[in-house]
C-alpha positions as CSV (number, residue, x, y, z in Angstrom):
1,M,0.2,-0.1,0.1
2,I,0.9,3.4,-0.7
3,S,2.4,5.5,2.4
4,L,0.6,8.4,3.6
5,L,3.7,10.8,2.8
6,R,3.7,9.0,-0.6
7,R,-0.1,9.9,-0.7
8,R,0.0,13.7,-0.5
9,E,3.3,13.6,-3.1
10,V,0.7,12.1,-5.6
11,F,-2.1,14.0,-4.6
12,A,-0.1,17.4,-5.3
13,A,1.2,15.6,-8.3
14,A,-2.2,15.2,-9.3
15,L,-3.1,19.1,-8.5
16,A,-0.5,20.3,-10.7
17,L,-1.3,18.0,-13.5
18,G,-4.8,18.8,-13.5
19,A,-6.1,14.9,-12.8
20,S,-7.9,13.2,-9.9
21,A,-6.0,10.9,-7.8
22,A,-6.3,7.1,-7.3
23,F,-4.6,4.9,-5.7
24,A,-3.8,1.1,-5.9
25,G,-4.8,-1.1,-3.1
26,A,-5.1,-4.7,-2.1
27,P,-6.5,-6.7,-5.2
28,R,-10.3,-7.9,-5.4
29,R,-12.9,-8.9,-7.9
30,A,-14.0,-5.9,-9.9
31,S,-17.9,-4.9,-10.3
32,N,-19.7,-7.3,-12.8
33,R,-21.7,-4.4,-14.2
34,W,-19.6,-3.6,-16.8
35,R,-20.6,-4.5,-20.3
36,E,-18.3,-2.8,-23.2
37,A,-20.8,-0.1,-25.2
38,R,-18.2,1.6,-27.0
39,A,-20.6,3.9,-28.6
40,R,-21.3,5.6,-25.1
41,F,-17.1,6.2,-24.9
42,P,-16.5,6.9,-28.8
43,Q,-13.2,8.9,-28.5
44,G,-12.1,5.2,-26.6
45,V,-9.4,5.0,-23.8
46,A,-6.0,6.2,-23.2
47,S,-2.9,6.5,-21.0
48,G,-0.2,8.8,-20.6
49,D,3.4,9.3,-19.2
50,P,4.0,6.3,-17.3
51,G,6.2,6.4,-13.9
52,P,7.8,3.8,-12.0
53,D,4.7,3.9,-9.9
54,S,2.0,5.8,-11.9
55,V,0.0,6.7,-14.8
56,I,-2.4,9.0,-16.3
57,L,-5.7,7.2,-17.3
58,W,-8.2,9.1,-19.8
59,T,-11.6,8.4,-21.2
60,R,-14.6,10.5,-23.2
61,R,-17.7,9.1,-22.0
62,A,-20.1,11.0,-24.3
63,P,-23.5,12.6,-23.0
64,R,-26.7,11.1,-22.5
65,G,-29.8,13.6,-23.7
66,A,-29.6,16.7,-21.8
67,E,-27.5,15.3,-18.4
68,T,-25.2,18.3,-16.9
69,A,-22.9,15.8,-15.4
70,A,-22.4,12.3,-14.8
71,T,-20.2,9.6,-12.8
72,I,-18.4,7.3,-14.3
73,L,-16.2,4.0,-12.9
74,L,-12.7,3.3,-13.3
75,E,-11.1,0.0,-12.6
76,V,-7.5,-0.7,-12.8
77,A,-6.5,-4.5,-12.7
78,D,-3.5,-6.8,-12.9
79,D,-4.7,-9.0,-15.4
80,R,-7.3,-8.8,-18.4
81,D,-10.3,-10.5,-17.0
82,F,-10.4,-7.9,-14.0
83,V,-10.1,-11.0,-11.3
84,H,-7.5,-8.8,-9.5
85,T,-8.8,-5.3,-9.5
86,I,-6.9,-3.0,-7.8
87,V,-8.2,0.3,-8.3
88,S,-12.0,1.6,-8.4
89,R,-12.5,5.2,-8.4
90,S,-15.5,7.1,-9.2
91,V,-14.7,10.1,-11.4
92,R,-17.4,12.7,-12.4
93,V,-17.3,13.7,-16.1
94,G,-19.3,16.9,-17.7
95,P,-19.3,19.5,-20.3
96,D,-16.1,21.6,-18.2
97,A,-13.8,19.1,-19.9
98,D,-16.1,17.9,-22.6
99,W,-17.4,15.0,-21.0
100,T,-13.4,13.7,-20.6
101,A,-11.9,12.1,-17.6
102,R,-8.0,11.8,-16.6
103,V,-7.2,10.4,-13.3
104,L,-3.6,9.7,-12.2
105,V,-3.4,6.6,-10.9
106,A,-0.2,5.8,-8.4
107,G,1.0,3.3,-6.2
108,L,1.4,0.9,-8.6
109,R,4.4,-1.5,-9.3
110,P,7.7,-0.7,-12.0
111,S,7.6,-2.2,-15.2
112,R,4.2,-3.7,-15.1
113,R,1.5,-4.1,-17.2
114,Y,-2.3,-3.1,-16.4
115,W,-5.8,-3.2,-17.8
116,Y,-8.1,-0.3,-17.1
117,R,-12.1,0.6,-17.7
118,F,-14.5,3.0,-17.4
119,T,-18.4,2.5,-16.7
120,D,-21.6,4.6,-16.4
121,D,-24.0,4.5,-13.9
122,L,-26.3,2.1,-15.9
123,G,-23.2,-0.5,-16.4
124,E,-22.6,0.6,-20.1
125,G,-18.6,0.8,-20.4
126,S,-15.6,2.0,-22.2
127,R,-13.1,-1.0,-24.1
128,I,-10.4,-2.3,-21.9
129,G,-7.2,-0.5,-22.4
130,R,-3.8,-1.4,-21.6
131,T,-1.1,0.0,-19.8
132,C,2.6,-0.1,-17.9
133,T,4.2,1.5,-16.0
134,A,8.3,2.5,-16.4
135,P,11.1,0.9,-14.7
136,R,13.2,2.2,-11.8
137,P,15.6,5.2,-12.7
138,D,18.3,2.8,-12.0
139,A,16.9,-0.5,-13.3
140,D,19.1,-2.3,-16.0
141,T,16.4,-2.7,-18.5
142,A,16.7,-2.4,-22.2
143,A,13.7,0.5,-23.7
144,A,11.5,-0.3,-26.9
145,F,9.6,2.4,-27.8
146,A,7.9,3.9,-31.4
147,F,7.9,7.4,-32.4
148,V,5.8,9.0,-34.5
149,S,4.4,12.4,-36.2
150,C,2.1,14.0,-38.6
151,Q,-1.2,12.0,-38.8
152,N,-3.7,14.3,-41.4
153,A,-7.2,12.0,-40.8
154,N,-8.5,14.7,-43.3
155,L,-5.8,13.3,-46.3
156,G,-5.9,9.9,-45.5
157,P,-6.0,6.9,-43.4
158,L,-4.2,6.3,-40.3
159,T,-3.2,3.1,-41.2
160,P,0.3,2.5,-39.9
161,W,-0.8,2.3,-36.3
162,R,-2.9,-1.2,-37.5
163,R,0.7,-2.1,-38.9
164,M,2.3,-1.3,-35.6
165,I,0.1,-3.0,-33.3
166,A,0.2,-6.3,-35.7
167,D,4.0,-6.2,-35.4
168,D,3.9,-5.7,-31.7
169,V,1.5,-8.8,-31.2
170,A,3.6,-10.9,-33.3
171,T,6.8,-9.7,-30.8
172,D,7.8,-11.6,-27.8
173,P,6.0,-10.2,-24.8
174,A,9.5,-9.2,-23.4
175,D,10.7,-7.0,-26.2
176,Q,7.1,-5.5,-27.1
177,L,7.0,-1.7,-27.3
178,G,6.8,-0.1,-23.9
179,F,5.1,3.4,-24.9
180,V,4.4,5.6,-28.1
181,L,6.2,8.8,-28.6
182,H,4.1,11.6,-30.2
183,L,6.4,14.6,-31.7
184,G,3.0,16.3,-33.1
185,D,1.0,16.9,-35.0
186,F,-1.7,14.6,-33.6
187,V,-4.4,16.9,-35.1
188,Y,-4.3,19.4,-38.1
189,D,-6.4,22.1,-37.5
190,T,-6.5,22.9,-41.1
191,M,-9.5,21.1,-42.5
192,W,-11.0,20.6,-46.5
193,Y,-14.1,20.4,-46.8
194,P,-14.6,17.8,-49.8
195,E,-17.1,20.4,-51.9
196,D,-14.4,23.0,-51.3
197,R,-11.6,20.8,-52.5
198,A,-12.4,17.2,-53.8
199,T,-8.5,16.2,-54.0
200,Y,-5.0,16.9,-52.5
201,F,-2.3,15.3,-54.8
202,D,-3.1,11.2,-54.7
203,R,-6.0,11.7,-51.9
204,T,-9.3,12.0,-51.7
205,T,-10.6,14.6,-49.0
206,R,-11.9,12.8,-46.2
207,G,-15.1,15.1,-45.0
208,I,-14.5,13.8,-41.1
209,L,-15.5,17.4,-39.3
210,R,-17.3,20.4,-39.8
211,Y,-16.3,23.3,-37.4
212,P,-19.0,24.9,-35.3
213,D,-17.8,28.2,-35.7
214,G,-14.4,28.4,-37.5
215,E,-13.3,30.4,-40.5
216,R,-12.3,29.9,-43.8
217,H,-8.8,31.4,-45.7
218,D,-8.4,30.2,-49.2
219,D,-10.3,26.7,-49.9
220,F,-9.6,25.4,-46.4
221,H,-11.1,26.4,-42.4
222,V,-9.6,26.7,-39.1
223,P,-10.8,26.3,-35.6
224,T,-11.4,29.6,-33.6
225,S,-12.7,28.3,-30.4
226,L,-12.6,25.8,-27.7
227,A,-15.7,24.2,-29.4
228,D,-13.9,23.6,-32.7
229,Y,-10.7,22.2,-31.3
230,R,-12.6,19.7,-29.0
231,A,-14.7,18.7,-32.5
232,L,-10.9,18.3,-33.9
233,Y,-10.2,16.0,-31.4
234,R,-13.2,14.3,-31.4
235,A,-13.3,13.5,-35.3
236,Y,-9.8,12.2,-35.0
237,L,-10.4,9.9,-31.9
238,L,-13.1,8.5,-34.2
239,D,-10.3,6.8,-36.4
240,I,-10.3,2.5,-34.9
241,D,-6.8,2.3,-35.7
242,L,-5.6,5.4,-33.9
243,Q,-8.3,4.1,-30.8
244,D,-6.7,0.9,-30.6
245,A,-3.3,1.9,-30.4
246,R,-4.0,4.5,-27.5
247,A,-5.8,1.4,-25.8
248,R,-2.6,-0.2,-26.3
249,W,0.2,1.5,-24.9
250,P,0.6,5.0,-22.9
251,F,1.7,8.0,-25.4
252,V,4.4,10.4,-24.7
253,A,2.9,13.4,-26.5
254,I,4.3,17.1,-27.5
255,W,2.6,19.5,-30.0
256,D,3.9,20.3,-32.9
257,N,1.8,23.6,-35.1
258,G,-0.8,21.7,-36.4
259,E,-2.5,21.7,-32.7
260,F,-2.8,25.2,-32.7
261,S,-2.0,26.6,-36.4
262,N,-0.3,25.9,-39.1
263,D,2.0,29.2,-39.0
264,G,1.2,30.0,-35.8
265,W,3.7,30.7,-33.1
266,Q,3.6,32.1,-29.7
267,G,-0.3,33.7,-29.5
268,L,-0.2,34.6,-33.0
269,Q,-1.3,33.2,-36.2
270,R,-0.1,34.3,-39.9
271,F,-2.5,33.3,-42.9
272,G,-0.5,34.6,-46.0
273,P,1.3,37.9,-45.6
274,T,-1.5,39.0,-42.3
275,T,-0.3,38.2,-38.6
276,T,-2.7,38.5,-35.9
277,P,-2.9,38.1,-32.5
278,A,-4.4,35.0,-31.6
279,Q,-3.9,34.9,-27.8
280,T,-7.9,33.3,-27.2
281,R,-7.0,30.9,-29.7
282,K,-3.9,29.4,-28.3
283,V,-5.5,29.4,-24.8
284,A,-8.4,27.0,-26.6
285,A,-5.9,25.2,-28.4
286,N,-4.1,24.5,-25.3
287,Q,-7.1,23.6,-23.3
288,A,-8.5,20.7,-26.1
289,W,-4.8,19.1,-26.3
290,F,-4.7,19.1,-22.2
291,E,-8.5,17.8,-22.2
292,Y,-7.7,14.8,-24.8
293,I,-4.0,13.8,-24.6
294,P,-3.3,12.6,-21.2
295,S,0.0,13.9,-20.2
296,H,2.5,15.6,-17.5
297,A,2.6,19.0,-19.2
298,R,2.0,21.7,-16.7
299,T,-1.2,23.9,-16.4
300,R,-1.3,27.7,-14.5
301,D,-4.4,26.9,-12.6
302,G,-3.9,23.8,-10.2
303,S,-7.7,22.0,-11.0
304,L,-8.2,18.8,-10.1
305,T,-10.3,17.7,-12.9
306,A,-10.4,19.9,-15.5
307,F,-8.2,22.8,-17.4
308,A,-9.1,26.4,-16.2
309,P,-8.6,28.6,-18.7
310,P,-7.0,32.2,-18.1
311,K,-8.6,35.1,-19.5
312,V,-7.2,36.8,-22.2
313,E,-7.4,39.1,-25.0
314,N,-6.4,39.1,-28.5
315,R,-3.7,41.9,-28.1
316,P,-1.8,43.4,-30.7
317,I,1.9,42.2,-29.8
318,T,4.5,45.4,-30.3
319,Q,7.3,44.7,-28.1
320,F,9.5,41.4,-28.4
321,D,12.7,40.7,-26.0
322,R,15.7,39.8,-27.4
323,A,15.1,36.2,-28.1
324,G,11.9,37.5,-29.9
325,L,9.2,36.7,-27.3
326,G,6.7,38.9,-27.4
327,L,6.2,40.3,-24.5
328,E,2.3,41.8,-24.1
329,P,1.0,40.0,-21.3
330,N,-2.0,38.2,-23.0
331,N,0.5,36.5,-25.1
332,L,2.7,35.3,-22.1
333,T,-0.2,34.4,-20.3
334,A,-1.8,32.5,-23.4
335,I,1.9,30.8,-23.6
336,H,1.9,29.9,-20.1
337,S,-1.4,28.4,-19.7
338,L,0.3,24.8,-20.8
339,V,4.2,24.0,-20.8
340,G,4.9,20.8,-22.4
341,F,8.6,20.8,-22.3
342,R,9.1,18.3,-20.0
343,P,12.1,14.8,-19.1
344,F,10.6,11.5,-19.4
345,R,12.6,8.6,-17.8
346,W,12.5,4.8,-19.0
347,G,15.0,2.9,-16.7
348,R,18.7,3.3,-16.6
349,H,19.5,3.9,-20.6
350,V,16.3,6.2,-21.8
351,E,15.6,9.8,-20.6
352,L,13.5,11.4,-22.9
353,L,14.0,15.9,-23.4
354,L,10.9,16.9,-24.8
355,T,10.6,20.1,-26.4
356,D,8.3,22.8,-27.9
357,Q,9.6,24.5,-31.0
358,R,6.2,26.4,-31.3
359,S,5.4,28.4,-28.5
360,Y,8.5,30.6,-27.5
361,R,10.0,30.7,-30.7
362,S,11.0,33.9,-32.9
363,E,9.0,34.7,-36.1
364,D,9.6,32.5,-39.0
365,Y,11.6,34.6,-41.5
366,T,9.1,33.1,-44.3
367,A,6.2,35.7,-42.6
368,H,8.4,38.8,-44.4
369,P,7.3,39.7,-47.4
370,A,10.5,39.6,-48.7
371,A,11.3,35.9,-48.3
372,K,9.4,35.0,-51.2
373,G,12.4,36.1,-53.4
374,L,14.0,33.2,-51.9
375,A,11.4,30.6,-54.3
376,S,13.9,30.1,-57.1
377,K,12.2,28.7,-60.5
378,R,15.8,28.1,-62.3
379,F,16.5,26.1,-59.0
380,P,13.8,24.9,-57.0
381,Q,13.7,24.6,-53.4
382,L,17.8,25.5,-53.3
383,V,19.0,28.5,-51.9
384,P,22.5,29.4,-51.1
385,F,24.1,27.9,-48.0
386,E,25.6,31.6,-47.2
387,T,22.2,33.1,-47.7
388,L,20.3,30.6,-45.3
389,E,23.2,31.8,-42.5
390,A,22.9,35.0,-42.8
391,I,19.0,34.7,-42.7
392,D,19.3,33.0,-39.2
393,A,22.4,35.0,-38.1
394,G,20.4,38.5,-38.5
395,H,22.9,41.6,-37.4
396,A,25.3,38.7,-35.7
397,A,26.1,37.4,-39.0
398,E,29.8,37.0,-39.1
399,G,31.8,39.4,-40.7
400,G,28.8,42.1,-40.5
401,A,25.4,41.4,-42.0
402,P,25.4,41.5,-45.9
403,A,22.9,44.5,-47.5
404,V,21.9,41.7,-50.4
405,L,21.3,38.2,-50.2
406,M,22.0,36.0,-53.1
407,T,19.1,33.3,-54.5
408,G,19.0,31.2,-57.4
409,D,17.2,33.8,-59.6
410,G,19.4,36.9,-58.3
411,P,20.1,39.3,-55.5
412,I,17.1,40.3,-53.2
413,E,17.5,42.6,-50.2
414,N,18.5,41.4,-46.5
415,F,15.1,41.3,-44.7
416,R,16.8,40.2,-41.3
417,R,19.8,42.8,-41.4
418,D,18.8,44.2,-38.1
419,A,17.3,41.1,-37.0
420,E,18.0,39.1,-33.9
421,P,19.0,35.7,-34.6
422,R,16.6,33.0,-34.8
423,T,15.7,30.9,-31.9
424,L,13.0,28.0,-32.1
425,L,13.5,26.9,-28.4
426,G,13.4,30.7,-26.7
427,D,15.9,31.5,-23.9
428,E,13.7,29.5,-20.7
429,Q,13.4,26.6,-22.5
430,K,16.7,26.6,-23.8
431,A,18.2,27.2,-20.4
432,W,15.8,24.3,-19.5
433,F,17.1,22.0,-21.7
434,L,20.8,22.7,-21.6
435,D,20.7,22.3,-18.0
436,R,19.1,19.1,-18.1
437,L,20.6,17.6,-21.1
438,G,24.0,18.2,-18.6
439,R,22.8,16.9,-15.8
440,S,21.6,13.2,-17.0
441,T,22.5,10.3,-16.2
442,A,20.9,8.1,-18.3
443,T,22.6,6.3,-21.3
444,W,21.1,7.7,-24.3
445,K,20.0,11.0,-23.7
446,I,17.4,11.4,-26.5
447,W,16.2,15.3,-27.6
448,G,12.7,14.8,-28.6
449,N,12.1,17.6,-30.9
450,T,9.1,18.0,-32.9
451,V,11.0,19.5,-36.2
452,A,14.2,18.0,-38.0
453,T,17.9,19.0,-37.0
454,L,19.4,17.4,-40.1
455,D,20.4,19.7,-43.3
456,M,19.1,19.6,-46.6
457,R,21.7,20.1,-49.0
458,A,22.6,19.9,-52.4
459,D,25.5,20.6,-54.6
460,P,24.4,22.9,-57.9
461,Q,28.2,24.5,-57.9
462,H,29.0,20.7,-59.6
463,L,25.7,20.8,-62.2
464,P,27.3,20.5,-66.1
465,A,27.8,23.6,-67.7
466,G,24.9,24.4,-70.8
467,L,22.4,22.3,-68.3
468,T,21.2,25.4,-67.0
469,V,22.5,28.9,-66.1
470,P,25.4,29.1,-63.9
471,W,24.8,28.1,-59.8
472,P,25.0,31.9,-58.5
473,G,26.0,30.4,-55.3
474,K,29.3,30.5,-53.1
475,G,28.6,26.5,-53.2
476,Y,26.6,24.4,-51.5
477,A,22.6,25.1,-51.4
478,G,20.0,24.0,-48.6
479,F,16.5,24.0,-48.4
480,A,14.6,27.0,-47.4
481,R,13.1,24.9,-44.5
482,T,12.3,26.9,-40.9
483,D,13.4,24.0,-38.5
484,H,16.6,23.6,-36.8
485,S,18.5,22.4,-39.9
486,T,18.7,26.8,-40.7
487,C,18.5,27.5,-37.3
488,Y,22.2,27.3,-37.2
489,A,23.5,29.3,-34.2
490,E,21.1,27.7,-32.0
491,R,21.9,24.2,-33.3
492,S,25.6,25.2,-33.0
493,E,24.9,26.2,-29.3
494,I,23.5,23.4,-28.2
495,Y,26.3,21.0,-30.2
496,D,28.8,22.8,-29.0
497,F,27.6,21.8,-25.3
498,V,27.4,18.8,-26.0
499,A,31.3,18.6,-27.5
500,S,32.7,21.1,-24.7
501,R,30.6,18.5,-21.6
502,R,31.6,15.5,-23.0
503,I,28.6,14.1,-23.3
504,A,27.8,10.8,-24.4
505,G,24.6,8.9,-26.3
506,F,23.4,12.2,-27.4
507,V,20.5,11.1,-30.1
508,T,17.8,13.2,-31.7
509,L,14.4,11.9,-32.5
510,S,12.1,14.3,-34.4
511,G,9.3,14.7,-36.9
512,D,7.5,17.1,-38.9
513,R,9.2,16.8,-42.6
514,H,7.1,13.9,-43.6
515,S,9.8,11.9,-44.7
516,F,12.7,9.6,-43.2
517,W,15.9,10.4,-42.2
518,A,19.0,8.6,-40.2
519,G,22.4,10.4,-40.0
520,Y,24.8,12.4,-37.6
521,A,24.3,15.5,-35.3
522,A,27.3,18.0,-36.4
523,K,27.1,21.6,-36.6
524,A,29.2,22.3,-39.3
525,L,29.2,20.1,-43.1
526,P,32.7,20.2,-45.6
527,P,34.4,22.5,-46.8
528,A,33.9,23.1,-42.6
529,R,35.5,20.9,-40.1
530,F,32.9,17.9,-39.5
531,R,32.4,16.6,-36.6
532,P,29.5,14.7,-35.1
533,V,28.4,15.1,-31.6
534,G,25.4,12.5,-31.8
535,I,23.3,10.8,-34.0
536,A,20.0,12.1,-35.2
537,F,16.4,10.7,-36.8
538,V,13.8,11.8,-38.3
539,T,10.6,9.9,-39.4
540,G,8.1,9.7,-41.7
541,S,4.3,10.7,-41.5
542,I,1.5,8.2,-40.8
543,S,-0.3,10.1,-43.3
544,S,0.5,13.5,-44.4
545,P,1.8,14.0,-47.7
546,G,4.8,15.4,-48.4
547,V,7.8,16.8,-50.6
548,A,7.8,13.6,-53.1
549,E,4.1,13.6,-53.7
550,A,3.8,17.5,-54.1
551,F,7.0,16.9,-56.8
552,E,5.2,14.4,-58.4
553,H,2.1,16.5,-59.0
554,N,3.7,19.7,-59.4
555,F,7.0,19.6,-60.6
556,P,7.4,20.8,-64.2
557,K,8.5,18.2,-66.8
558,E,10.0,20.1,-69.3
559,H,12.2,21.1,-66.1
560,P,16.1,20.9,-67.0
561,L,17.0,20.1,-63.6
562,R,13.8,17.8,-63.2
563,A,16.0,14.6,-62.6
564,L,17.2,16.2,-59.3
565,Y,14.1,15.8,-58.0
566,Q,12.0,12.7,-60.4
567,V,13.3,10.2,-62.4
568,D,10.4,9.5,-65.3
569,G,10.4,5.9,-66.4
570,K,8.3,3.7,-68.7
571,D,7.5,0.8,-66.8
572,R,6.9,3.2,-63.6
573,P,3.5,4.6,-63.0
574,T,4.6,7.2,-60.9
575,P,8.4,8.6,-60.8
576,E,11.1,7.3,-58.6
577,T,11.8,9.9,-56.3
578,S,15.5,11.4,-57.2
579,V,15.9,13.8,-54.6
580,N,16.6,11.1,-52.1
581,L,19.8,11.0,-54.6
582,L,20.4,14.8,-54.6
583,L,20.5,14.8,-50.4
584,R,22.3,12.0,-49.9
585,H,25.2,11.7,-53.1
586,G,24.5,15.0,-55.1
587,V,23.7,16.2,-58.5
588,R,26.1,14.3,-60.5
589,T,24.4,11.1,-59.0
590,C,21.0,12.2,-60.1
591,L,22.1,12.7,-63.8
592,D,23.8,10.0,-64.3
593,Y,21.0,7.9,-62.7
594,A,18.6,9.2,-65.1
595,A,20.6,8.7,-68.4
596,H,21.5,5.4,-67.7
597,G,19.2,3.7,-64.7
598,D,22.6,2.1,-63.1
599,L,22.2,3.2,-59.6
600,A,25.6,1.5,-58.5
601,R,27.7,3.1,-61.5
602,A,25.6,6.6,-60.3
603,K,26.7,6.4,-56.8
604,A,30.3,6.0,-57.8
605,V,30.0,9.7,-59.4
606,A,28.5,11.0,-56.2
607,D,29.9,14.2,-53.9
608,P,31.5,12.8,-51.0
609,G,31.0,16.0,-49.3
610,V,27.9,16.9,-49.8
611,A,26.0,15.1,-47.0
612,P,28.6,12.9,-44.9
613,H,26.0,13.1,-41.8
614,V,23.2,11.6,-43.8
615,Q,23.2,7.9,-44.0
616,F,19.9,7.6,-45.3
617,V,16.9,9.2,-46.3
618,D,13.4,8.8,-48.3
619,M,11.2,11.8,-49.0
620,A,8.6,9.7,-50.0
621,G,8.2,7.9,-46.6
622,H,5.1,6.8,-44.5
623,G,5.2,4.8,-41.2
624,Y,7.0,5.0,-37.9
625,G,10.3,4.4,-36.0
626,V,10.9,1.8,-33.2
627,V,13.7,2.6,-31.2
628,R,15.2,-0.4,-29.2
629,A,17.9,1.3,-26.1
630,A,20.3,-1.0,-23.9
631,A,23.3,-0.4,-22.2
632,E,25.8,-0.9,-24.7
633,R,23.9,0.0,-28.0
634,I,21.0,2.2,-29.9
635,E,18.7,0.9,-32.8
636,I,16.5,2.8,-34.6
637,E,14.1,1.1,-37.2
638,F,12.2,2.7,-39.9
639,V,8.7,1.2,-41.2
640,C,7.6,2.4,-44.0
641,T,4.2,1.6,-45.1
642,A,2.6,2.0,-48.4
643,R,1.0,5.5,-49.3
644,P,-2.0,5.9,-46.8
645,V,-4.4,7.1,-49.8
646,V,-7.2,4.9,-49.2
647,P,-8.3,3.0,-46.5
648,T,-7.2,-1.3,-46.2
649,Q,-9.0,-3.9,-45.0
650,A,-5.8,-5.8,-44.2
651,P,-5.4,-6.8,-40.2
652,D,-1.7,-5.7,-40.7
653,G,-2.4,-2.2,-42.7
654,G,-1.4,-3.4,-45.8
655,P,1.8,-3.9,-47.6
656,L,5.1,-2.7,-46.6
657,R,8.0,-0.7,-49.0
658,Y,10.5,-1.7,-46.4
659,R,12.1,-1.8,-42.9
660,V,15.5,-0.4,-42.6
661,V,17.2,-0.6,-39.3
662,H,20.5,1.6,-38.2
663,G,22.7,1.2,-35.1
664,A,25.1,2.8,-33.1
665,D,27.2,1.1,-30.6
666,R,27.9,3.3,-27.2
667,W,30.4,5.6,-27.5
668,A,32.6,7.6,-25.0
669,G,32.1,11.5,-24.0
670,G,33.9,13.7,-26.5
671,D,34.0,10.3,-29.4
672,A,32.2,10.8,-32.4
673,P,29.6,8.0,-32.4
674,V,29.5,5.4,-35.6
675,L,26.2,5.0,-37.0
676,K,26.0,2.1,-39.5
677,R,22.9,0.4,-41.2
678,A,22.1,-2.8,-39.7
679,A,19.8,-4.5,-41.9
680,L,17.5,-3.4,-45.0
681,I,14.2,-5.7,-46.1
682,G,12.7,-4.2,-49.5
683,N,13.3,-1.8,-51.3
684,A,14.7,1.6,-50.4
685,E,18.0,1.6,-53.0
686,L,17.8,5.7,-54.0
687,S,17.8,6.1,-49.9
688,A,20.7,4.8,-48.5
């Protein structure tokens, strides 16, 4: 039984988490009133952020008629049949939290599986959920978990979840996944209605939702109220594959941009060239996330049962600090109404450090009207590296900020000449992250970053004369991303910290890019000194369309550089994704492969300096990643499914494109890691 002191600690934790508290007791037989009625609990069940002796459990019980509140019974057992029930707790639900319930269950045993269910006063019950507790922090236990991101149910079915479940069921119980790390875009605020846009690339738009309020921009709709954000989660959680996953594993989650606003930052929204204050929407988005995602994200209010939204108004933000944080009081209140960055420990070998790249970041440089000049028709997607570096540095550029920036189509004004260096983390969060990283005792210190860190680089300076106009840059090119791959100063600060502290086992897991990447964490690439301080991975999307799909539909067939992005063939219904070769091996490999179709020959003419940091890239990949981490080695498997365009009835989610595993042995602090491909099943030849 839990001690009185421990009860007080857990009760205080529940207060901080906005959760009801329940305590495990002696086993007893469960109530026999429960009968499964999934229609009464239409969004299923879930669990989140397991500790060695606790986990947060969740459900939503839909209202019956005109009732204004209801009481449901939570039962937790250490067996699937509820013969040994260790928790029986009544929980109130009502409209104040959209009929959701979250309960912090404590007094559990470490490294154990538990089953749970909810029952209302008429005996109608939820499905049965399965969860687990984490190992003790000092336990010499291997970790196995999945990492995912970007599930757009408006544009495709979420079938990779079904593959994950099928694989896990077929795995020895001792090696099954312990939890799922969700790196954001759990939902997408941008919603296309079928009558406004019937198709999106290969996809048929799915009419999963009509916002009760909402507003329209161009051909899409966005939420404007708490009712809208709640409706968004309810719609997504009707997906049976997502429901099944949440019922099988505890999730450890952090948001990205889709949970608030596609081009949102802090308490602001941007649609096209217009940025507007949206503090009320930020609070509404945070409240809906809190209500539907069980987690240890921190509220400011202290409610036991619900998120108490602070009162804010949409006020213009005119003053910013050195790191670009808007100092307007409503903005600060909205941002801090829910704080998501936090640590998560799984035994001796894994500590996750989750960070939020949207709430504290400085303004996206693409918001400036002059940034449109970065888009080049002559050299699609490519921007001279020195231009991207100057944009990031602002007034602090080495040697002084240039007055003009070179692009693929010619010079433009340096619109960030007087700006501060960019940040995605902000000062407060970055200080927390570096402090926690420096103090971590885990074998593997894993940065759960919602956006990618690996550079997207190409070598247009090696294009043959006469194919197109000469490349105007000084050397290599980058892609104009807004993630940590172009946030050079902040990324360098983090990597320099890792190097100076001689931190071993530094690993980054990311999403957002809708593609699979495996490689090295390095602050600089050739011709500068290349010195990795860690390894980094990006998972493909669950269902969201990516760059390769966009190229298939939009890249001009007559463009002289088409071979760098797409390779057409008579026997293929869709082009091959040669942009993978561009990002891994360079322009010569792309052109040779397009001319001869001999991949080995094409790789023989690769530029070894273009991407020494990349071991694998697939810009057409969908699916998820699996991490297996032990005392001496870490391995990351990418499971790439077929493009999720139409629903499948296959019990395993349908065919796979490939599985690929990369691994690294533990390295000493100050040494460079060595990442190698351990296995490949299927066809990913253009990716390696």
